[in-house]
Backbone as CSV, one residue per row, in Angstrom:
resi,resn,N_x,N_y,N_z,CA_x,CA_y,CA_z,C_x,C_y,C_z
1,UNK,28.487,-25.259,94.457,27.652,-24.090,94.735,27.024,-24.237,96.120
2,UNK,26.915,-23.148,96.826,26.387,-23.149,98.180,24.867,-23.018,98.186
3,UNK,24.239,-23.632,99.185,22.790,-23.523,99.334,22.423,-22.107,99.769
4,UNK,21.372,-21.566,99.196,20.879,-20.245,99.572,19.536,-20.401,100.280
5,UNK,19.389,-19.813,101.476,18.100,-19.877,102.172,17.141,-18.823,101.630
6,UNK,15.869,-19.123,101.710,14.820,-18.178,101.326,13.629,-18.402,102.250
7,UNK,13.070,-17.322,102.747,11.883,-17.403,103.601,10.674,-17.053,102.738
8,UNK,9.656,-17.901,102.791,8.461,-17.737,101.970,7.232,-17.768,102.864
9,UNK,6.309,-16.838,102.623,5.033,-16.821,103.331,3.928,-16.996,102.294
10,UNK,3.165,-18.072,102.439,1.980,-18.280,101.614,0.812,-17.727,102.420
11,UNK,0.224,-16.633,101.962,-0.808,-15.939,102.744,-2.107,-16.738,102.778
12,UNK,-2.987,-16.337,103.681,-4.252,-17.043,103.873,-5.091,-17.076,102.600
13,UNK,-4.930,-16.113,101.745,-5.671,-16.084,100.480,-5.309,-17.290,99.621
14,UNK,-4.089,-17.762,99.761,-3.618,-18.930,99.030,-3.909,-20.222,99.790
15,UNK,-3.846,-20.157,101.127,-4.013,-21.343,101.962,-5.476,-21.769,102.042
16,UNK,-6.348,-20.814,102.282,-7.771,-21.129,102.392,-8.413,-21.149,101.006
17,UNK,-9.276,-22.104,100.740,-9.914,-22.180,99.419,-11.042,-21.165,99.276
18,UNK,-10.699,-19.864,99.248,-11.693,-18.790,99.143,-12.444,-18.817,97.824
19,UNK,-11.703,-18.970,96.757,-12.281,-18.790,95.429,-12.561,-20.111,94.723
20,UNK,-12.890,-21.143,95.467,-13.169,-22.409,94.816,-14.497,-22.339,94.091
21,UNK,-14.492,-22.803,92.879,-15.711,-22.815,92.082,-16.448,-24.127,92.336
22,UNK,-17.686,-24.179,91.935,-18.449,-25.409,92.054,-17.819,-26.465,91.154
23,UNK,-17.533,-27.630,91.727,-16.938,-28.710,90.961,-17.921,-29.856,90.862
24,UNK,-17.723,-30.667,89.837,-18.578,-31.837,89.666,-18.374,-32.794,90.829
25,UNK,-19.387,-33.579,91.118,-19.311,-34.543,92.213,-18.135,-35.484,91.993
26,UNK,-17.364,-35.705,93.037,-16.233,-36.615,92.984,-14.941,-35.976,92.492
27,UNK,-14.998,-34.771,91.969,-13.806,-34.090,91.492,-13.064,-33.477,92.678
28,UNK,-11.780,-33.696,92.735,-10.974,-33.185,93.839,-10.545,-31.761,93.522
29,UNK,-10.800,-30.848,94.452,-10.375,-29.458,94.301,-9.162,-29.244,95.207
30,UNK,-8.009,-29.072,94.615,-6.777,-28.901,95.371,-6.529,-27.419,95.613
31,UNK,-6.378,-27.002,96.865,-6.042,-25.596,97.130,-4.717,-25.232,96.475
32,UNK,-4.567,-24.002,96.110,-3.394,-23.527,95.369,-2.076,-23.746,96.102
33,UNK,-2.087,-23.697,97.445,-0.825,-23.837,98.161,-0.203,-25.208,97.941
34,UNK,-1.015,-26.211,97.692,-0.498,-27.554,97.436,0.314,-27.552,96.139
35,UNK,-0.183,-26.868,95.121,0.541,-26.765,93.855,1.886,-26.074,94.046
36,UNK,1.888,-25.004,94.830,3.119,-24.253,95.070,4.131,-25.116,95.822
37,UNK,3.702,-25.768,96.900,4.607,-26.621,97.683,5.150,-27.766,96.837
38,UNK,4.272,-28.398,96.073,4.697,-29.519,95.231,5.753,-29.066,94.216
39,UNK,5.528,-27.926,93.600,6.473,-27.417,92.598,7.828,-27.105,93.224
40,UNK,7.817,-26.461,94.381,9.080,-26.112,95.041,9.882,-27.354,95.421
41,UNK,9.205,-28.352,95.951,9.903,-29.571,96.381,10.409,-30.363,95.180
42,UNK,9.607,-30.464,94.125,10.065,-31.200,92.941,11.194,-30.476,92.213
43,UNK,11.300,-29.168,92.399,12.385,-28.397,91.779,13.644,-28.356,92.649
44,UNK,13.673,-29.108,93.739,14.897,-29.257,94.506,15.026,-28.415,95.758
45,UNK,13.992,-27.684,96.133,14.055,-26.933,97.388,13.929,-27.896,98.558
46,UNK,14.765,-27.698,99.563,14.681,-28.471,100.799,13.945,-27.634,101.830
47,UNK,13.045,-28.257,102.540,12.277,-27.576,103.573,13.045,-27.668,104.887
48,UNK,13.507,-26.524,105.396,14.254,-26.497,106.654,13.329,-26.320,107.848
49,UNK,12.298,-25.518,107.673,11.387,-25.230,108.771,10.055,-24.774,108.178
50,UNK,8.968,-25.158,108.821,7.639,-24.765,108.358,6.736,-24.599,109.563
51,UNK,5.879,-23.598,109.513,4.874,-23.427,110.557,3.665,-22.736,109.959
52,UNK,2.535,-22.976,110.574,1.321,-22.274,110.185,1.070,-21.227,111.252
53,UNK,0.790,-20.013,110.820,0.660,-18.914,111.768,-0.427,-17.951,111.324
54,UNK,-1.217,-17.518,112.266,-2.243,-16.499,112.020,-1.724,-15.228,112.682
55,UNK,-1.348,-14.247,111.894,-0.672,-13.067,112.410,-1.643,-12.000,112.902
56,UNK,-1.230,-11.306,113.964,-1.973,-10.143,114.440,-1.560,-8.939,113.584
57,UNK,-2.290,-7.832,113.738,-2.047,-6.648,112.909,-0.601,-6.159,112.982
58,UNK,-0.062,-6.044,114.203,1.301,-5.542,114.371,2.317,-6.502,113.743
59,UNK,2.122,-7.805,113.948,3.020,-8.790,113.355,2.966,-8.730,111.830
60,UNK,1.755,-8.619,111.294,1.580,-8.556,109.843,2.265,-7.316,109.271
61,UNK,2.198,-6.219,109.982,2.849,-4.972,109.542,4.360,-5.160,109.477
62,UNK,4.936,-5.797,110.506,6.379,-6.039,110.539,6.792,-6.967,109.394
63,UNK,6.054,-8.060,109.218,6.377,-9.006,108.149,6.270,-8.328,106.784
64,UNK,5.226,-7.569,106.586,5.036,-6.862,105.318,6.168,-5.874,105.071
65,UNK,6.547,-5.102,106.079,7.634,-4.130,105.938,8.963,-4.818,105.634
66,UNK,9.245,-5.908,106.343,10.523,-6.587,106.174,10.620,-7.319,104.838
67,UNK,9.490,-7.821,104.333,9.551,-8.648,103.134,9.235,-7.899,101.840
68,UNK,8.510,-6.796,101.916,8.146,-6.095,100.679,8.926,-4.806,100.485
69,UNK,9.493,-4.274,101.546,10.226,-3.021,101.432,9.318,-1.817,101.613
70,UNK,9.908,-0.660,101.502,9.183,0.582,101.784,8.257,1.010,100.658
71,UNK,8.504,0.545,99.451,7.813,1.109,98.305,6.709,0.224,97.735
72,UNK,6.287,-0.805,98.449,5.197,-1.669,97.975,3.893,-0.870,97.936
73,UNK,3.156,-0.989,96.867,1.922,-0.212,96.696,0.706,-0.915,97.280
74,UNK,0.799,-2.207,97.522,-0.361,-2.967,97.976,-0.216,-3.485,99.406
75,UNK,0.456,-2.721,100.266,0.718,-3.176,101.638,-0.562,-3.471,102.421
76,UNK,-1.563,-2.626,102.289,-2.794,-2.824,103.058,-3.474,-4.132,102.675
77,UNK,-3.456,-4.452,101.401,-4.046,-5.704,100.923,-3.266,-6.906,101.460
78,UNK,-1.943,-6.816,101.456,-1.109,-7.897,101.985,-1.365,-8.093,103.477
79,UNK,-1.439,-7.008,104.233,-1.700,-7.089,105.677,-3.066,-7.723,105.925
80,UNK,-4.036,-7.380,105.114,-5.371,-7.972,105.250,-5.312,-9.492,105.060
81,UNK,-4.556,-9.955,104.059,-4.426,-11.397,103.823,-3.679,-12.085,104.954
82,UNK,-2.653,-11.423,105.504,-1.872,-12.011,106.593,-2.675,-12.148,107.883
83,UNK,-3.659,-11.263,108.076,-4.433,-11.270,109.324,-5.802,-11.945,109.200
84,UNK,-6.197,-12.329,107.992,-7.547,-12.870,107.805,-7.627,-14.385,107.891
85,UNK,-6.516,-15.047,108.138,-6.549,-16.504,108.251,-5.155,-17.062,108.432
86,UNK,-5.041,-18.393,108.420,-3.728,-19.018,108.625,-2.814,-18.810,107.415
87,UNK,-1.547,-18.616,107.698,-0.519,-18.453,106.677,0.511,-19.560,106.856
88,UNK,1.088,-20.010,105.773,2.159,-21.004,105.852,3.479,-20.253,105.712
89,UNK,4.323,-20.381,106.732,5.624,-19.714,106.769,6.686,-20.798,106.632
90,UNK,7.570,-20.647,105.629,8.561,-21.684,105.349,9.958,-21.098,105.228
91,UNK,10.910,-21.880,105.656,12.310,-21.593,105.380,12.769,-22.706,104.442
92,UNK,13.124,-22.316,103.231,13.556,-23.258,102.208,15.016,-22.988,101.855
93,UNK,15.662,-23.959,101.222,17.019,-23.746,100.749,17.254,-24.564,99.489
94,UNK,18.102,-24.034,98.643,18.440,-24.684,97.381,19.636,-23.948,96.789
95,UNK,20.384,-24.605,95.922,21.433,-23.906,95.189,20.766,-22.848,94.322
96,UNK,21.259,-21.634,94.388,20.674,-20.492,93.668,19.182,-20.328,93.981
97,UNK,18.813,-20.620,95.196,17.412,-20.598,95.600,16.747,-19.249,95.461
98,UNK,17.469,-18.180,95.763,16.893,-16.840,95.634,16.675,-16.467,94.173
99,UNK,17.640,-16.799,93.324,17.563,-16.432,91.912,16.482,-17.213,91.161
100,UNK,16.342,-18.482,91.484,15.441,-19.348,90.720,13.994,-19.314,91.187
101,UNK,13.745,-18.772,92.363,12.404,-18.840,92.950,11.327,-18.251,92.031
102,UNK,11.555,-17.052,91.529,10.536,-16.390,90.713,10.210,-17.159,89.438
103,UNK,11.228,-17.708,88.785,10.953,-18.463,87.553,10.220,-19.762,87.847
104,UNK,10.543,-20.409,88.956,9.866,-21.657,89.319,8.414,-21.387,89.691
105,UNK,8.181,-20.383,90.533,6.817,-20.044,90.948,6.020,-19.492,89.772
106,UNK,6.683,-18.769,88.897,5.998,-18.237,87.725,5.355,-19.319,86.885
107,UNK,5.980,-20.486,86.810,5.410,-21.604,86.063,4.108,-22.096,86.670
108,UNK,3.993,-22.018,87.980,2.769,-22.448,88.657,1.700,-21.371,88.560
109,UNK,2.098,-20.123,88.796,1.108,-19.044,88.879,0.552,-18.643,87.521
110,UNK,1.296,-18.854,86.448,0.763,-18.519,85.127,-0.414,-19.406,84.747
111,UNK,-0.502,-20.582,85.358,-1.600,-21.507,85.070,-2.899,-21.078,85.743
112,UNK,-2.822,-20.223,86.739,-4.001,-19.777,87.492,-4.433,-18.404,87.001
113,UNK,-5.664,-18.277,86.594,-6.179,-16.977,86.168,-6.470,-16.134,87.403
114,UNK,-6.394,-14.833,87.260,-6.668,-13.882,88.343,-5.805,-14.142,89.569
115,UNK,-4.562,-14.528,89.382,-3.668,-14.836,90.489,-2.675,-13.695,90.638
116,UNK,-2.792,-12.957,91.734,-1.866,-11.862,92.001,-0.781,-12.375,92.939
117,UNK,0.311,-12.820,92.358,1.392,-13.440,93.126,1.940,-12.521,94.204
118,UNK,1.974,-11.212,93.960,2.575,-10.280,94.911,1.798,-10.197,96.224
119,UNK,0.529,-10.551,96.218,-0.271,-10.542,97.446,-0.361,-11.921,98.094
120,UNK,-0.233,-12.947,97.306,-0.441,-14.304,97.808,0.832,-14.952,98.324
121,UNK,1.969,-14.618,97.709,3.247,-15.227,98.074,4.245,-14.116,98.383
122,UNK,4.730,-14.096,99.613,5.775,-13.153,100.003,7.074,-13.929,100.113
123,UNK,8.165,-13.323,99.681,9.450,-14.001,99.795,10.546,-12.993,100.044
124,UNK,11.609,-13.469,100.673,12.752,-12.600,100.916,13.559,-12.441,99.625
125,UNK,14.267,-11.318,99.541,15.025,-11.004,98.327,16.530,-11.235,98.479
126,UNK,17.017,-11.214,99.722,18.454,-11.362,99.971,18.674,-12.331,101.130
127,UNK,19.896,-12.797,101.265,20.223,-13.709,102.362,20.123,-12.990,103.701
128,UNK,20.593,-11.737,103.782,20.502,-11.008,105.056,19.043,-10.745,105.428
129,UNK,18.212,-10.458,104.460,16.782,-10.284,104.717,16.167,-11.598,105.208
130,UNK,16.610,-12.708,104.643,16.130,-14.034,105.071,16.476,-14.275,106.532
131,UNK,17.716,-14.012,106.912,18.134,-14.192,108.308,17.317,-13.300,109.243
132,UNK,17.104,-12.068,108.850,16.378,-11.103,109.670,14.927,-11.544,109.900
133,UNK,14.229,-11.919,108.850,12.819,-12.291,108.993,12.672,-13.649,109.683
134,UNK,13.628,-14.544,109.490,13.563,-15.852,110.160,13.684,-15.707,111.674
135,UNK,14.521,-14.781,112.116,14.638,-14.523,113.552,13.321,-14.012,114.119
136,UNK,12.563,-13.306,113.298,11.274,-12.768,113.746,10.171,-13.833,113.712
137,UNK,10.167,-14.692,112.694,9.062,-15.636,112.493,9.250,-16.992,113.172
138,UNK,10.495,-17.409,113.366,10.759,-18.731,113.946,11.487,-18.581,115.275
139,UNK,11.079,-19.364,116.257,11.756,-19.345,117.547,13.036,-20.159,117.510
140,UNK,13.013,-21.214,116.721,14.221,-22.010,116.575,14.198,-22.739,115.241
141,UNK,15.376,-22.877,114.668,15.594,-23.681,113.468,16.840,-24.488,113.763
142,UNK,16.650,-25.761,114.034,17.783,-26.596,114.407,17.963,-27.777,113.468
143,UNK,17.415,-27.691,112.276,17.598,-28.732,111.288,19.079,-28.802,110.934
144,UNK,19.728,-29.959,111.137,21.175,-30.030,110.908,21.578,-29.755,109.454
145,UNK,20.683,-29.957,108.511,20.995,-29.702,107.099,20.716,-28.255,106.698
146,UNK,20.130,-27.479,107.601,19.748,-26.111,107.269,20.948,-25.170,107.274
147,UNK,20.957,-24.264,106.317,21.987,-23.232,106.251,21.796,-22.244,107.390
148,UNK,20.542,-21.997,107.761,20.201,-21.064,108.833,19.972,-21.845,110.117
149,UNK,20.615,-21.431,111.191,20.412,-22.045,112.502,19.986,-20.950,113.478
150,UNK,18.854,-21.143,114.139,18.374,-20.177,115.122,18.123,-20.927,116.422
151,UNK,18.821,-20.547,117.464,18.587,-21.093,118.793,18.610,-19.910,119.741
152,UNK,17.480,-19.632,120.358,17.428,-18.515,121.293,18.103,-18.888,122.597
153,UNK,18.621,-17.910,123.276,19.347,-18.125,124.528,18.483,-18.856,125.544
154,UNK,17.222,-18.460,125.658,16.338,-19.099,126.633,16.142,-20.582,126.304
155,UNK,16.103,-20.925,125.032,15.930,-22.328,124.654,17.112,-23.171,125.130
156,UNK,18.330,-22.624,125.053,19.485,-23.374,125.514,19.510,-23.447,127.043
157,UNK,18.972,-22.452,127.712,18.893,-22.492,129.180,17.945,-23.586,129.632
158,UNK,16.861,-23.798,128.899,15.884,-24.822,129.276,16.465,-26.231,129.149
159,UNK,17.375,-26.396,128.184,17.967,-27.712,127.991,18.882,-28.092,129.145
160,UNK,19.594,-27.135,129.695,20.601,-27.432,130.715,20.019,-27.661,132.071
């Protein structure tokens, strides 16, 4: 079976500990994004590329349009999360990675009360959508094990 790439954006609502409750002294409060990353890696996803990015309004609009489609009802809320703090943008790959993503993430998100996955985690739905959004979000992906390779023309000019 061939590896399938998937682009995932963990929005600032997930990255920043906004909703942390008061914990007892000495108790470690792990932000939700750590749980998501740990689950994806233990389930066999390979990380091809990762960056932290704080998007401007126009960038957030493009990312939201490309990743949610035309008919998303909560676009304004998603754009607000993308522009209100740092977001983790990842290119992952795994056998049947697109098909299995929702069931794997569902196991993590069901444990969290009041967790609206559609606003906190954005993901591509198809391989062509993955390629399209990766060209927009990453300047280069040169991981030799990655299914997706992005090298801009200017980057190759700088090497020579």
